[in-house]
C-alpha positions in Angstrom: 42.5 151.2 195.7 46.0 149.8 196.1 48.8 152.1 197.2 52.6 152.2 196.6 54.7 153.0 199.6 58.3 154.3 199.7 60.5 154.5 202.8 58.0 156.2 205.2 56.9 154.1 208.2 53.5 152.5 208.1 51.5 150.5 210.6 50.1 147.1 209.8 46.5 148.5 209.5 47.7 151.1 207.0 48.3 148.4 204.4 45.5 147.1 202.2 45.5 144.0 200.0 47.3 144.7 196.8 49.5 147.5 198.2 53.1 147.4 197.1 56.4 148.6 198.7 59.0 150.1 196.4 62.5 149.0 197.4 65.9 150.3 196.6 67.5 149.1 193.4 70.5 146.7 193.1 72.8 145.8 190.3 73.4 142.1 189.7 77.1 141.4 189.1 79.2 138.6 187.7 80.4 138.0 191.3 76.8 137.6 192.5 76.1 135.0 189.8 79.3 133.0 190.4 78.9 133.1 194.2 75.3 132.0 194.0 76.3 129.1 191.6 78.8 128.0 194.3 76.3 128.3 197.1 73.4 126.6 195.3 75.4 124.1 193.2 73.6 125.3 190.1 76.4 125.5 187.5 74.1 125.5 184.5 76.0 127.0 181.6 73.5 129.8 180.9 74.5 131.2 184.3 78.2 130.4 184.5 79.7 130.0 181.0 80.1 133.4 179.3 81.1 131.8 175.9 78.2 129.4 175.9 75.7 132.1 177.0 77.0 134.5 174.3 75.8 132.0 171.7 72.3 131.8 173.2 69.2 133.8 172.8 70.1 136.4 175.4 73.7 136.9 174.2 75.2 136.8 177.7 74.8 135.1 181.1 71.4 135.2 182.9 71.1 135.4 186.6 69.5 132.5 188.5 65.8 133.0 189.3 66.3 132.0 192.9 69.2 134.5 193.2 66.7 137.2 192.1 64.2 136.0 194.7 66.8 136.1 197.4 67.9 139.6 196.5 64.3 140.8 196.3 63.7 139.4 199.8 66.7 141.4 201.1 65.7 144.6 199.4 62.2 144.7 200.9 63.5 145.8 204.3 66.1 148.3 203.1 65.0 151.8 203.6 61.5 150.8 204.6 60.9 151.9 208.2 58.0 149.6 208.7 58.2 146.0 210.0 57.2 143.9 207.1 56.3 140.3 207.1 56.5 138.4 203.9 53.4 136.3 203.5 54.5 135.1 200.1 56.4 136.0 197.0 55.4 135.7 193.4 57.8 135.5 190.5 55.2 137.1 188.3 56.7 139.9 186.3 60.3 138.9 186.8 62.0 139.0 183.4 65.4 137.7 182.6 68.2 139.6 184.4 71.6 139.7 182.7 74.8 140.2 184.5 76.3 143.7 184.4 79.6 142.6 182.9 
């Protein structure tokens, strides 16, 4: 049976296939989206143009998928007192993330 772990330390052999680690939460801000657009060069209007995005299906800007993956990668180690190695990441289950503005 798969387990969900919080911030307690675990040894490698304590983990089983399918286990999950619950990370801290994080708010995605307008600054995050703008800075990521500058870093990545992805200035697609759904991410960067509030007026354009307001007229779309989500009604506001949507965070870049790769921004979410980068933040998720950083959150894995926060508060988890085990050394974790990422063997892979899946985007399964990630829904749209709107900016907090």
